[in-house]
N, C-alpha and C positions, 0 to 999 in steps of 0.2 A: 504494500500500500504506500503510495507516494506521499511524502510530507507536504503539508499545505504551505504555500508561499507566505512567509510572514510579512512580506511587503504589500500584500493586497488584502488588508482587513476590511470587512464590511461594516464600516462605521457610519452612523448617520451624519449627514451634512449639517453643520451648525453655522448659519450665515451671520449670527451675532458676533462670533469670534473674528471672522473676516472683516466685518464692519468696523470693529474696534481697532484692528490692525490698520485698516485703510485710513481711519480718522487720525490715528497717531502718525502715520506717514505724512498726511497732509499738514498736520500741525508742525511737524519737524521742518518740512519744506517751506512752509509759510514763515517760520521763525528764521530760517536761514536767509530767506529773501529780505525780510525786514532788517536783519543784521547787516547784510551787504549794502542795503540802501542807506542805513545809518553811517556806515563806514565811508560810503561815497560822498555823503554830505560833509563829513568831517574832512575828507581829503580835498574837496572843492574849497572849503573855507581856509584850509591851511596853505593852499597854493593858488591864490586868486589870479596870479599873472601867468599861470601855466599855459603852455601852448595848446590850442584846441586840437592839434593833430593827435589822433589816438595812438597810443603806444601799447606795448605788451602789458605794462603794469596798469595803465589807466583803464584798459578794456576789462580787466578783472573786476573793477569796481564801477561798472556802468550802472546807471540808475535802476535798470530792471534786469539784473543778472538771472540766469537760470538757476534753479535749486541745485545744491550740491548733490552729487550722487556718484557712486562708483560704477554705475552702469551707463549705457548710452542714454543721454538726456533727451534725445529726440524721440525715443520710443516710450519713455515713462514720464515725460514732463506733464504735470497735471494741467488740465484746461482751466480757463478762467471760470467757466460755469461751475466747476467743482470747488474752486477757491472762493467763489463769491459768497458761500455760506459759512465761511470761517469768520471768527471775530475780527472786526475791522477797527482801526484807530481813527476816530473822527478827524477830518482835515477840513479847514475852511476853504470855500471855493475861491479860486484865484484866476483861472482862465476865463475868457469872456463867455464861453458856452456854459460853463458851470454857474457863473453869476446869473446868466439869463434864466437858467433852470431854477435857481434859488428864488428869483423874483417871481417866477411863475407859480412855484409851490406856495410862496407866501400869499400871493393873490388868491389862489384856490382855497387856502386855509381860512380866509375871511368869510367864505360863503356860509358854512354851517353856523357861524356866530349869529347870523340873522335869524336863526330859528329860535333864539331866546327872546325875541320881541314879544312882550305880553299881548299887545293888540293883535299880532299875527296869530299867536297861539289861540286866542279867543275866537278869531275868525275861523281857524281850522276846526276847533271843537264844534262850531255851529253847523258845519257841513257833514260831520261824522254822525251816523246813526248809533249813538252811544249805547242805547238799550239793546240793540241787536248785537253789537260787538261784544259787550260785557256778558250778555246772555250766552252767546256761543262759546266765549272763553270759559265761563263757569261750567258749562256742560262738558267741554273737553278736559278741563282741569279735574273734575270729579271722576271722569272716566280714567284718566291717567293715574289718579290716586288709587282707584279701585284695582286697576291692573297691577300696580306696584304692590298693593297689600296682598294680592293673591299669590305673589311670587315669594313672599317671605316678610318677616317683621322688620328687617333692616334694609329693605329695598326702597329706594327713593324714586318718585316719579321722574320720568325722563325730562319733562318740561314743567316749569312752574306756572303759576297763574298769569304773571306778567308776560311770559313767553306766549301763552295761549291768547292773550289780548292782541299781541302783535301778529300772530298767525291768523286770527279772525280778521284783523284789519287788512292784512295782505290779501286775503281772499276777496273781501268786499271791494278793495281798491282796484284789483285787476278785473273782476267780473262785472262790476257795476259803475264805478266812479270815473275811471280814466280810460281814454281811447288812444290806441296806437295809430299813428299817421304815417303812411308812406307818401303817397301823393294825395293831398286833400281833394275832396270832390268839388265839382263846379258849384259855386254858390247860386247859380241861376237854374240849372237843369239837373244837378246832382250826377252828371256824367263824369267819367274819369278825366283827369287832367294830365298835361305833359309839362315836365320841368323845363323852365327857360333859363335858370341860373339865379344869381343873387340880384337884389335890388336894394337901394338905400332905405334905411328905416325912417319912418315918419317921426315927428317930434313926440307924438303920443307913444309910439312903439318903443322908442329909445328910452322914454321916461319909465317904462315898465320893464326895462332890462333886456330888450331885444337887440343884441349886438349884431345879429344876422337876420335877414329877411329873405326867404325863398319865394320866387315868383313862378306861378303856374298858369297855364292856359287850357281852356276846355278843349278836349279832343274832337268834339262835335263841330262839323263845319258850319252848321246853321247857328251855332252859339258863339264860340270863340271868346267866351268871357274870361277875365283874368281873376286869379285868386292869390292873395298874399298869405304866406305862412310865416309869421314872426316866431323866432326861436326865443321865447321869453325866458329870462333868467330870474325874474321876480316871482316869488312863490305866491304872492297875493294874486297876480295876474293868472297864474296857473290854476288857482282855485276857481277862477271864473271860466277859463277856456276849457279846462279838463281834457286836454289832448296834447300829443307831442310824441317824441321818441324817447330813447332811454334816458337822455339828459333831463328832460322835463319830468319823466316818470320818477326817476330817482330823487330829484330835487323836491318834488311835492310829497312823495311818500315818506322820505326821511323826516320832513318837517311834521307830517301827521303822526309819525311814530313818537316824535318828541312831544307832541301835544298830548298824547295819552300817557306820558310819563316814562317813555323808554329812553335809555341812554344810547345815543346813536353815533354812527360814523358815516360820512359821505365818502365813498371809495371812488377815487378817480384812477382810470387806467389809460395809459398813453396810446392804447390801440383803439381809441374812440368808443369806450363804453364806461358807464358808471353804474354803481349799485350801492347798497346799504349794508352796514353791519350794525347789529343790535346786541348789547351786552346782556347775557343771561346770568342772572344771579343764581339760578338753579345749578347751572353747569360751570359757572365761574370762568366763562370764556366769551369771546366775541363770535356771534353767529352770522353767517353769510345769509343775506336776504336780497333777492332780485325780484322786484315787483313786476318787471316786464315779463319775466318767465314764470312768475308764481313760484319761484324756487326758494326753499327754506333749508339752510344748512347743507348746501350742495356746492361747495367751492370748486370742485373739479369740473364743474359745468363748462368752464371756458378753456381750460388747458387741453382737455381731451375732447372735445368738441369745440378824544380830548387832546387835541394836539394833532400830531401827525405821526404815523407809523408805517413803515414799509412792510406791507402784508403780502408781498409777492410769494413767499414760501407757502402760504396757505392755499394759493390758487395755482401755482406752478410747482407741483410736488417733485417733478423730475426735471431739474434745470438743464441737464444734458440733452434731454429729448424735446422739451417744450419751451426752452428759454434761450434767448440770445444775450450776448454781452450788452451791457448798458451803453447807450450812445449819446446820452445827454450830460452825464457827469460820472466820475469814478464812484465806486462803492463807498469809499471813505468819506467823500464829500457829501453823498446822500445821507449817511449817518449823521454828519455834522448838521446838515440842514434840518433833518427831522428833530434832532435834539434842540436846535434853536427854536423851532416852532413850538415844541412842547414847553420850553421855558417861557415863551411869550404867553401861551394860553393858560399856564398854571401859576403864574407869578402872583395872582391875587387870590389863589385858593387858600382855604383854611388849612391849618397844619394837618389835621386828621384826614381831610380829603386828599391832600397831596400824598400823604403816606399810603392811603388806600390805592390811589391810581399807580403809584410806584410799585406796589406789590402786584397789582394787576399786570403791569409791564413785565415784571419778572416771570409771572405765570405764562404770559403770552409768548415771551421769548423761548421759554422751555417748550411750549406747545409747537412753535414754528420750527425749532431745531429737531423736535421729534419727527416732524414730517420728512425732513431731510434724511435723518438716520434711517427711517423705514424705507425711503426710496432707495437709498444706497444698499440696504440689506436685500431688498427685492431684486435690484439690478445684479448684485453679486450672486444671488441665488439663481437667477436666470443664466448667468455665465457658467456657473459650475454645474448646473443641471442641464446642459445643452444636449445631453444624450436623450433626454425626454422631449420628444418633438410634440409640441402642442398643436392642436387642430385649430383652424380659423374660428371655430365657434367658441373657443376658450376665451377669446378676447372680450372684455367687458364692453357691452354696448352702451355708448353714451348718446342720449337722444339729441343733445345740442339744444340750441335756442328754439323757441316757438314763436316769439314775437316777430313781426315783419313778414313779408312775402318770402316764398321759397327761393326765388331767384336772388333776392337781396341777401338772404342768409348764406346761400351757397357762395355768392361773390365775396363774402367776408370770411368764409371758412368756418361758419358757426352752425352748420346744419347737422352735426353729429359725426360719428365715426366715418373716416374716409373722405371727409370734406376738406378741401384745401383752398385757401384763398388765392386770388390772382397774384398777390405779392406775399411771399412767405414771411417777410419781416413784419407785415401788418398784423399777423397773428401772434408773433412771439416777442416783439420788441417790448422794451420797458421792464 
């Protein structure tokens, strides 16, 4: 009887160990890169009149040297997409592009501040059917409590009462209150219209926050009437028109969530989409809410189909597959800008409130890092289990967006699995 080969034990694969080794390797390389960068700064300060001609010694201390390794660096050099999730040292913006991006983020951060206007909140509460919303929330909350009680004495309901209020508000807002507009109908005969481009805003439209106005003309030859579509940014105007695209939807819905007592975030994405996040006291985390799609806690919808925080990792779980390098400012500069906005928004907070949101920041950072770790573990698992060929049906089916026409969603690459936009950067940038 032949001896069994001791080199081929049938041991179960443990992706967690490989993940930890991979993270340690990235930390080491990141530390080496920062060390070399620091040395290059010291070298440049100590010899300010050195010749700009590169030499053998100066090239060793270039501003962005490759990580040290005993192997071929071209084959194992980590990509920027993998390093982007490592801890960054905040750096103030200095180049013109980063300064412009900082000014843009500061301007965007002023939008949600308007939701605290007492008169606007009263106006919002006047249009919400509160009895219906609170009644539906109470019914769902009791059902969740009964379900949790049936599973054991120490099981908590998945969502709290305030979460149920937002969920009921989401359903009413999408099904009843707001209307999604592609091309507005003709005002004279209600026929379809054809886009003609942009037109200057009137004085009244500009006063209500319409920075852009789209112009349309009736497609019927016997009508040919014109229709203006102002893209209002003022929430009070949106309470009157009750129509728009994702920008108007998210702006109005986020303010309504604030009116019923929710803690909200207005999430801006450089790929031309915005949505809402609401803080759940029950789960102690921020919940993704997209009123256009009627989506609740489904942050992977886009990637696979108090202050400011970079929440990219919640929505782009696999940076190497669904993300591109940032093209508006470096990662370190973005960290500095978000910290600056947080400081501005929290400087007048009470001490206890400031301590509370700082603890929430720590929990959220742990949550976002967890997404990256799980994505790395899954990727390593797929690499090491390549002998197990998966069938096409094994891939998770992502339905994609539901708002807008099918042609419009396909052009943006948001129609679900297999959908690709005309421009790949449009889907992955930012």
